[in-house]
C-alpha angles and dihedrals in degrees: 000000000000090000091053092051091048091050090052091050092048091049091049091049092051090047091050092049092068088073091060130087122217120230139155118259137178129231109244100174136012114200152133137223133194143071121310091198094061095030087233097144135152120202117203147163129219109223129194119207141158123242121179091341094308123111119229134183116202137174118239126189115233137186097235137002092218091079094058137060133181112273093025117140114237137174115252126194113202131182110260091217096042112025091189088068112082128188115244104236091200098070099072099047090043092051092046090053090050090049092053090047092050093047094048092048090049092050091049091050091047092049092048091050092051092052092058 
């Protein structure tokens, strides 16, 4: 069941991506915000990019700040109709990882059940 839901979400994400245009951006800021006491933190980068001759700076959530540095070139996907709206590149890899985890857990449970 979880695998089917994940497949639907992945399909939706891929479908949504067709509305986005790819361009090169540059990391302006690498940072985090949140509370260290509760470990409720959000790591992000501020990225500048050009869309249709206009410069934009947008915040993108990331998994870890250690993979980014100021001045680094990155790929940005922005909405063709609303260039301020960027596509979060983390969703698809994260959902694929969850799908693989769900499928492997299901296969292990199925195998264990057959051995009994």
